[in-house]
C-alpha angles and dihedrals in degrees: 000000000000118000108259091214091056091048090051091051091051093048091048090055091047091049089050097047105036098067091054092047091050091050091051090047093051091050089054094045097045101042118123090253091053091048090057091049092049091048091050091047091049092049092049091046092051093045092050091051091051091046089052089059103261119145121253092252093049091047091048093049094048091046090051090051090048092052092047089061087064094056107102094183093054091045092051091055087069092063118090116252118244118249112208 
């Protein structure tokens, strides 16, 4: 059986490092350059759906879902909160 003290040490390091990594990741993802790339990707995605014969409403809905996969904050809400 793993040593509980070692597990606690590992989890403490993870708890210390993960918030900083997530902050760095969000800066990268939400920079002005990234926003331009996301907008271009969304426009291409929407256009390809329309070109494939989907209706405007279907294309809009799927594009909205596609963009929501890029939302780190929304994704993080799905993770359980820690209870110290």
